[in-house]
PyMOL Python script that loads the backbone (N, CA, C, O; Angstrom):
from pymol import cmd

cmd.read_pdbstr("""\
ATOM      1  N   MET A   1     147.014  79.615  94.106  1.00  0.00           N
ATOM      2  CA  MET A   1     146.859  80.967  93.617  1.00  0.00           C
ATOM      3  C   MET A   1     145.523  81.123  92.872  1.00  0.00           C
ATOM      4  O   MET A   1     144.713  81.980  93.227  1.00  0.00           O
ATOM      5  N   ILE A   2     145.296  80.310  91.857  1.00  0.00           N
ATOM      6  CA  ILE A   2     144.039  80.372  91.106  1.00  0.00           C
ATOM      7  C   ILE A   2     142.874  79.961  92.006  1.00  0.00           C
ATOM      8  O   ILE A   2     141.788  80.535  91.925  1.00  0.00           O
ATOM      9  N   GLY A   3     143.102  78.967  92.862  1.00  0.00           N
ATOM     10  CA  GLY A   3     142.061  78.518  93.789  1.00  0.00           C
ATOM     11  C   GLY A   3     141.664  79.618  94.751  1.00  0.00           C
ATOM     12  O   GLY A   3     140.485  79.763  95.073  1.00  0.00           O
ATOM     13  N   ASP A   4     142.640  80.404  95.221  1.00  0.00           N
ATOM     14  CA  ASP A   4     142.338  81.514  96.127  1.00  0.00           C
ATOM     15  C   ASP A   4     141.467  82.560  95.435  1.00  0.00           C
ATOM     16  O   ASP A   4     140.529  83.087  96.033  1.00  0.00           O
ATOM     17  N   ILE A   5     141.776  82.855  94.193  1.00  0.00           N
ATOM     18  CA  ILE A   5     140.996  83.844  93.443  1.00  0.00           C
ATOM     19  C   ILE A   5     139.569  83.346  93.235  1.00  0.00           C
ATOM     20  O   ILE A   5     138.611  84.100  93.407  1.00  0.00           O
ATOM     21  N   ILE A   6     139.435  82.088  92.869  1.00  0.00           N
ATOM     22  CA  ILE A   6     138.102  81.512  92.662  1.00  0.00           C
ATOM     23  C   ILE A   6     137.315  81.519  93.970  1.00  0.00           C
ATOM     24  O   ILE A   6     136.125  81.834  93.974  1.00  0.00           O
ATOM     25  N   TYR A   7     137.966  81.176  95.078  1.00  0.00           N
ATOM     26  CA  TYR A   7     137.304  81.167  96.382  1.00  0.00           C
ATOM     27  C   TYR A   7     136.834  82.572  96.748  1.00  0.00           C
ATOM     28  O   TYR A   7     135.700  82.745  97.194  1.00  0.00           O
ATOM     29  N   GLN A   8     137.690  83.576  96.566  1.00  0.00           N
ATOM     30  CA  GLN A   8     137.312  84.949  96.904  1.00  0.00           C
ATOM     31  C   GLN A   8     136.157  85.434  96.031  1.00  0.00           C
ATOM     32  O   GLN A   8     135.247  86.098  96.526  1.00  0.00           O
ATOM     33  N   LEU A   9     136.182  85.114  94.752  1.00  0.00           N
ATOM     34  CA  LEU A   9     135.071  85.488  93.878  1.00  0.00           C
ATOM     35  C   LEU A   9     133.773  84.817  94.318  1.00  0.00           C
ATOM     36  O   LEU A   9     132.713  85.444  94.330  1.00  0.00           O
ATOM     37  N   PHE A  10     133.864  83.551  94.675  1.00  0.00           N
ATOM     38  CA  PHE A  10     132.681  82.817  95.135  1.00  0.00           C
ATOM     39  C   PHE A  10     132.110  83.441  96.405  1.00  0.00           C
ATOM     40  O   PHE A  10     130.898  83.622  96.519  1.00  0.00           O
ATOM     41  N   VAL A  11     132.981  83.769  97.359  1.00  0.00           N
ATOM     42  CA  VAL A  11     132.524  84.373  98.614  1.00  0.00           C
ATOM     43  C   VAL A  11     131.888  85.733  98.344  1.00  0.00           C
ATOM     44  O   VAL A  11     130.859  86.062  98.933  1.00  0.00           O
ATOM     45  N   MET A  12     132.489  86.520  97.462  1.00  0.00           N
ATOM     46  CA  MET A  12     131.913  87.829  97.133  1.00  0.00           C
ATOM     47  C   MET A  12     130.552  87.677  96.465  1.00  0.00           C
ATOM     48  O   MET A  12     129.628  88.433  96.763  1.00  0.00           O
ATOM     49  N   LEU A  13     130.425  86.717  95.573  1.00  0.00           N
ATOM     50  CA  LEU A  13     129.140  86.499  94.905  1.00  0.00           C
ATOM     51  C   LEU A  13     128.062  86.053  95.887  1.00  0.00           C
ATOM     52  O   LEU A  13     126.914  86.489  95.796  1.00  0.00           O
ATOM     53  N   VAL A  14     128.430  85.192  96.819  1.00  0.00           N
ATOM     54  CA  VAL A  14     127.464  84.750  97.832  1.00  0.00           C
ATOM     55  C   VAL A  14     127.029  85.930  98.689  1.00  0.00           C
ATOM     56  O   VAL A  14     125.844  86.074  98.990  1.00  0.00           O
ATOM     57  N   LEU A  15     127.970  86.770  99.081  1.00  0.00           N
ATOM     58  CA  LEU A  15     127.653  87.947  99.890  1.00  0.00           C
ATOM     59  C   LEU A  15     126.732  88.895  99.128  1.00  0.00           C
ATOM     60  O   LEU A  15     125.752  89.392  99.682  1.00  0.00           O
ATOM     61  N   ILE A  16     127.043  89.142  97.873  1.00  0.00           N
ATOM     62  CA  ILE A  16     126.200  90.014  97.049  1.00  0.00           C
ATOM     63  C   ILE A  16     124.812  89.410  96.885  1.00  0.00           C
ATOM     64  O   ILE A  16     123.814  90.130  96.924  1.00  0.00           O
ATOM     65  N   PHE A  17     124.740  88.104  96.702  1.00  0.00           N
ATOM     66  CA  PHE A  17     123.446  87.435  96.561  1.00  0.00           C
ATOM     67  C   PHE A  17     122.585  87.648  97.804  1.00  0.00           C
ATOM     68  O   PHE A  17     121.401  87.964  97.686  1.00  0.00           O
ATOM     69  N   PHE A  18     123.169  87.477  99.000  1.00  0.00           N
ATOM     70  CA  PHE A  18     122.395  87.655 100.225  1.00  0.00           C
ATOM     71  C   PHE A  18     121.935  89.098 100.394  1.00  0.00           C
ATOM     72  O   PHE A  18     120.813  89.336 100.840  1.00  0.00           O
ATOM     73  N   ILE A  19     122.769  90.049 100.050  1.00  0.00           N
ATOM     74  CA  ILE A  19     122.376  91.454 100.161  1.00  0.00           C
ATOM     75  C   ILE A  19     121.220  91.757  99.212  1.00  0.00           C
ATOM     76  O   ILE A  19     120.249  92.407  99.600  1.00  0.00           O
ATOM     77  N   VAL A  20     121.323  91.290  97.978  1.00  0.00           N
ATOM     78  CA  VAL A  20     120.254  91.513  97.001  1.00  0.00           C
ATOM     79  C   VAL A  20     118.972  90.814  97.441  1.00  0.00           C
ATOM     80  O   VAL A  20     117.885  91.372  97.295  1.00  0.00           O
ATOM     81  N   ALA A  21     119.082  89.612  97.974  1.00  0.00           N
ATOM     82  CA  ALA A  21     117.898  88.877  98.433  1.00  0.00           C
ATOM     83  C   ALA A  21     117.202  89.621  99.566  1.00  0.00           C
ATOM     84  O   ALA A  21     115.974  89.698  99.590  1.00  0.00           O
ATOM     85  N   ILE A  22     117.963  90.164 100.498  1.00  0.00           N
ATOM     86  CA  ILE A  22     117.371  90.905 101.616  1.00  0.00           C
ATOM     87  C   ILE A  22     116.678  92.161 101.112  1.00  0.00           C
ATOM     88  O   ILE A  22     115.570  92.475 101.547  1.00  0.00           O
ATOM     89  N   VAL A  23     117.320  92.882 100.199  1.00  0.00           N
ATOM     90  CA  VAL A  23     116.716  94.102  99.653  1.00  0.00           C
ATOM     91  C   VAL A  23     115.418  93.777  98.921  1.00  0.00           C
ATOM     92  O   VAL A  23     114.418  94.472  99.103  1.00  0.00           O
ATOM     93  N   LEU A  24     115.420  92.742  98.107  1.00  0.00           N
ATOM     94  CA  LEU A  24     114.204  92.366  97.382  1.00  0.00           C
ATOM     95  C   LEU A  24     113.097  91.928  98.334  1.00  0.00           C
ATOM     96  O   LEU A  24     111.926  92.228  98.102  1.00  0.00           O
ATOM     97  N   PHE A  25     113.459  91.223  99.400  1.00  0.00           N
ATOM     98  CA  PHE A  25     112.469  90.781 100.383  1.00  0.00           C
ATOM     99  C   PHE A  25     111.819  91.974 101.074  1.00  0.00           C
ATOM    100  O   PHE A  25     110.599  92.011 101.234  1.00  0.00           O
ATOM    101  N   VAL A  26     112.623  92.942 101.482  1.00  0.00           N
ATOM    102  CA  VAL A  26     112.087  94.131 102.156  1.00  0.00           C
ATOM    103  C   VAL A  26     111.195  94.919 101.203  1.00  0.00           C
ATOM    104  O   VAL A  26     110.134  95.401 101.600  1.00  0.00           O
ATOM    105  N   ARG A  27     111.620  95.050  99.950  1.00  0.00           N
ATOM    106  CA  ARG A  27     110.800  95.777  98.978  1.00  0.00           C
ATOM    107  C   ARG A  27     109.464  95.078  98.747  1.00  0.00           C
ATOM    108  O   ARG A  27     108.434  95.741  98.617  1.00  0.00           O
ATOM    109  N   SER A  28     109.470  93.753  98.696  1.00  0.00           N
ATOM    110  CA  SER A  28     108.214  93.034  98.474  1.00  0.00           C
ATOM    111  C   SER A  28     107.285  93.177  99.678  1.00  0.00           C
ATOM    112  O   SER A  28     106.067  93.256  99.519  1.00  0.00           O
ATOM    113  N   LEU A  29     107.863  93.211 100.888  1.00  0.00           N
ATOM    114  CA  LEU A  29     107.029  93.425 102.073  1.00  0.00           C
ATOM    115  C   LEU A  29     106.382  94.804 102.042  1.00  0.00           C
ATOM    116  O   LEU A  29     105.200  94.944 102.355  1.00  0.00           O
ATOM    117  N   LYS A  30     107.146  95.815 101.670  1.00  0.00           N
ATOM    118  CA  LYS A  30     106.582  97.166 101.589  1.00  0.00           C
ATOM    119  C   LYS A  30     105.480  97.233 100.542  1.00  0.00           C
ATOM    120  O   LYS A  30     104.432  97.840 100.766  1.00  0.00           O
ATOM    121  N   LYS A  31     105.725  96.607  99.402  1.00  0.00           N
ATOM    122  CA  LYS A  31     104.727  96.623  98.333  1.00  0.00           C
ATOM    123  C   LYS A  31     103.452  95.919  98.786  1.00  0.00           C
ATOM    124  O   LYS A  31     102.347  96.388  98.515  1.00  0.00           O
ATOM    125  N   ARG A  32     103.608  94.794  99.475  1.00  0.00           N
ATOM    126  CA  ARG A  32     102.440  94.047  99.961  1.00  0.00           C
ATOM    127  C   ARG A  32     101.657  94.872 100.982  1.00  0.00           C
ATOM    128  O   ARG A  32     100.427  94.897 100.952  1.00  0.00           O
ATOM    129  N   ASN A  33     102.372  95.546 101.885  1.00  0.00           N
ATOM    130  CA  ASN A  33     101.691  96.368 102.883  1.00  0.00           C
ATOM    131  C   ASN A  33     100.927  97.510 102.225  1.00  0.00           C
ATOM    132  O   ASN A  33      99.805  97.817 102.627  1.00  0.00           O
ATOM    133  N   ASN A  34     101.527  98.142 101.216  1.00  0.00           N
ATOM    134  CA  ASN A  34     100.831  99.218 100.512  1.00  0.00           C
ATOM    135  C   ASN A  34      99.593  98.695  99.796  1.00  0.00           C
ATOM    136  O   ASN A  34      98.553  99.353  99.787  1.00  0.00           O
ATOM    137  N   GLN A  35      99.702  97.525  99.203  1.00  0.00           N
ATOM    138  CA  GLN A  35      98.562  96.942  98.504  1.00  0.00           C
ATOM    139  C   GLN A  35      97.438  96.615  99.492  1.00  0.00           C
ATOM    140  O   GLN A  35      96.268  96.869  99.205  1.00  0.00           O
ATOM    141  N   LEU A  36      97.785  96.059 100.643  1.00  0.00           N
ATOM    142  CA  LEU A  36      96.768  95.755 101.652  1.00  0.00           C
ATOM    143  C   LEU A  36      96.104  97.029 102.159  1.00  0.00           C
ATOM    144  O   LEU A  36      94.899  97.044 102.414  1.00  0.00           O
ATOM    145  N   LYS A  37      96.879  98.092 102.306  1.00  0.00           N
ATOM    146  CA  LYS A  37      96.322  99.368 102.760  1.00  0.00           C
ATOM    147  C   LYS A  37      95.329  99.900 101.733  1.00  0.00           C
ATOM    148  O   LYS A  37      94.259 100.385 102.103  1.00  0.00           O
ATOM    149  N   ARG A  38      95.667  99.816 100.452  1.00  0.00           N
ATOM    150  CA  ARG A  38      94.749 100.285  99.405  1.00  0.00           C
ATOM    151  C   ARG A  38      93.465  99.463  99.399  1.00  0.00           C
ATOM    152  O   ARG A  38      92.375 100.017  99.256  1.00  0.00           O
ATOM    153  N   ILE A  39      93.584  98.156  99.551  1.00  0.00           N
ATOM    154  CA  ILE A  39      92.398  97.293  99.579  1.00  0.00           C
ATOM    155  C   ILE A  39      91.530  97.632 100.783  1.00  0.00           C
ATOM    156  O   ILE A  39      90.305  97.685 100.681  1.00  0.00           O
ATOM    157  N   GLU A  40      92.169  97.860 101.917  1.00  0.00           N
ATOM    158  CA  GLU A  40      91.418  98.208 103.121  1.00  0.00           C
ATOM    159  C   GLU A  40      90.683  99.535 102.934  1.00  0.00           C
ATOM    160  O   GLU A  40      89.532  99.669 103.349  1.00  0.00           O
ATOM    161  N   ASP A  41      91.334 100.508 102.317  1.00  0.00           N
ATOM    162  CA  ASP A  41      90.680 101.795 102.060  1.00  0.00           C
ATOM    163  C   ASP A  41      89.479 101.625 101.134  1.00  0.00           C
ATOM    164  O   ASP A  41      88.434 102.239 101.351  1.00  0.00           O
ATOM    165  N   LYS A  42      89.624 100.797 100.105  1.00  0.00           N
ATOM    166  CA  LYS A  42      88.509 100.561  99.191  1.00  0.00           C
ATOM    167  C   LYS A  42      87.345  99.889  99.911  1.00  0.00           C
ATOM    168  O   LYS A  42      86.187 100.243  99.692  1.00  0.00           O
ATOM    169  N   LEU A  43      87.653  98.923 100.769  1.00  0.00           N
ATOM    170  CA  LEU A  43      86.587  98.257 101.523  1.00  0.00           C
ATOM    171  C   LEU A  43      85.884  99.229 102.462  1.00  0.00           C
ATOM    172  O   LEU A  43      84.665  99.170 102.624  1.00  0.00           O
ATOM    173  N   ASP A  44      86.648 100.117 103.075  1.00  0.00           N
ATOM    174  CA  ASP A  44      86.041 101.121 103.949  1.00  0.00           C
ATOM    175  C   ASP A  44      85.095 102.029 103.163  1.00  0.00           C
ATOM    176  O   ASP A  44      84.002 102.345 103.631  1.00  0.00           O
ATOM    177  N   LYS A  45      85.520 102.448 101.964  1.00  0.00           N
ATOM    178  CA  LYS A  45      84.658 103.295 101.137  1.00  0.00           C
ATOM    179  C   LYS A  45      83.379 102.564 100.768  1.00  0.00           C
ATOM    180  O   LYS A  45      82.289 103.128 100.856  1.00  0.00           O
ATOM    181  N   LEU A  46      83.510 101.303 100.353  1.00  0.00           N
ATOM    182  CA  LEU A  46      82.323 100.532  99.983  1.00  0.00           C
ATOM    183  C   LEU A  46      81.389 100.346 101.174  1.00  0.00           C
ATOM    184  O   LEU A  46      80.168 100.411 101.034  1.00  0.00           O
ATOM    185  N   SER A  47      81.967 100.116 102.328  1.00  0.00           N
ATOM    186  CA  SER A  47      81.158  99.947 103.532  1.00  0.00           C
ATOM    187  C   SER A  47      80.416 101.234 103.873  1.00  0.00           C
ATOM    188  O   SER A  47      79.247 101.197 104.259  1.00  0.00           O
ATOM    189  N   GLU A  48      81.088 102.366 103.732  1.00  0.00           N
ATOM    190  CA  GLU A  48      80.432 103.651 104.000  1.00  0.00           C
ATOM    191  C   GLU A  48      79.307 103.904 103.001  1.00  0.00           C
ATOM    192  O   GLU A  48      78.229 104.364 103.380  1.00  0.00           O
ATOM    193  N   GLN A  49      79.554 103.605 101.727  1.00  0.00           N
ATOM    194  CA  GLN A  49      78.523 103.806 100.711  1.00  0.00           C
ATOM    195  C   GLN A  49      77.315 102.922 100.979  1.00  0.00           C
ATOM    196  O   GLN A  49      76.173 103.350 100.812  1.00  0.00           O
ATOM    197  N   LYS A  50      77.570 101.703 101.392  1.00  0.00           N
ATOM    198  CA  LYS A  50      76.470 100.784 101.671  1.00  0.00           C
ATOM    199  C   LYS A  50      75.662 101.267 102.873  1.00  0.00           C
ATOM    200  O   LYS A  50      74.433 101.210 102.859  1.00  0.00           O
ATOM    201  N   SER A  51      76.344 101.738 103.903  1.00  0.00           N
ATOM    202  CA  SER A  51      75.622 102.204 105.090  1.00  0.00           C
ATOM    203  C   SER A  51      74.829 103.471 104.782  1.00  0.00           C
ATOM    204  O   SER A  51      73.770 103.683 105.373  1.00  0.00           O
ATOM    205  N   LYS A  52      75.309 104.314 103.879  1.00  0.00           N
ATOM    206  CA  LYS A  52      74.563 105.522 103.503  1.00  0.00           C
ATOM    207  C   LYS A  52      73.310 105.153 102.722  1.00  0.00           C
ATOM    208  O   LYS A  52      72.277 105.805 102.875  1.00  0.00           O
ATOM    209  N   ARG A  53      73.381 104.122 101.889  1.00  0.00           N
ATOM    210  CA  ARG A  53      72.224 103.704 101.103  1.00  0.00           C
ATOM    211  C   ARG A  53      71.147 103.107 101.997  1.00  0.00           C
ATOM    212  O   ARG A  53      69.956 103.279 101.739  1.00  0.00           O
ATOM    213  N   ILE A  54      71.560 102.406 103.047  1.00  0.00           N
ATOM    214  CA  ILE A  54      70.598 101.774 103.952  1.00  0.00           C
ATOM    215  C   ILE A  54      69.850 102.833 104.756  1.00  0.00           C
ATOM    216  O   ILE A  54      68.655 102.700 105.019  1.00  0.00           O
ATOM    217  N   ASP A  55      70.567 103.885 105.141  1.00  0.00           N
ATOM    218  CA  ASP A  55      69.937 104.951 105.945  1.00  0.00           C
ATOM    219  C   ASP A  55      69.002 105.742 105.108  1.00  0.00           C
ATOM    220  O   ASP A  55      68.376 106.681 105.600  1.00  0.00           O
TER     221      ASP A  55
END
""", "prot")
cmd.dss("prot")
cmd.show_as("cartoon", "prot")
cmd.util.cbc("prot")
cmd.orient("prot")
């Protein structure tokens, strides 16, 4: 009886852990992609400014 309750709690905690881990992983990927996009935009601006100065 007590063992069944402990087992069910353990299984629920493992399931919750995997769901939280997946959500955090997806959020970190989105954040990384946004950061890379911002860096790319900044590099494009710098490249345009440099090419305007050369001309």
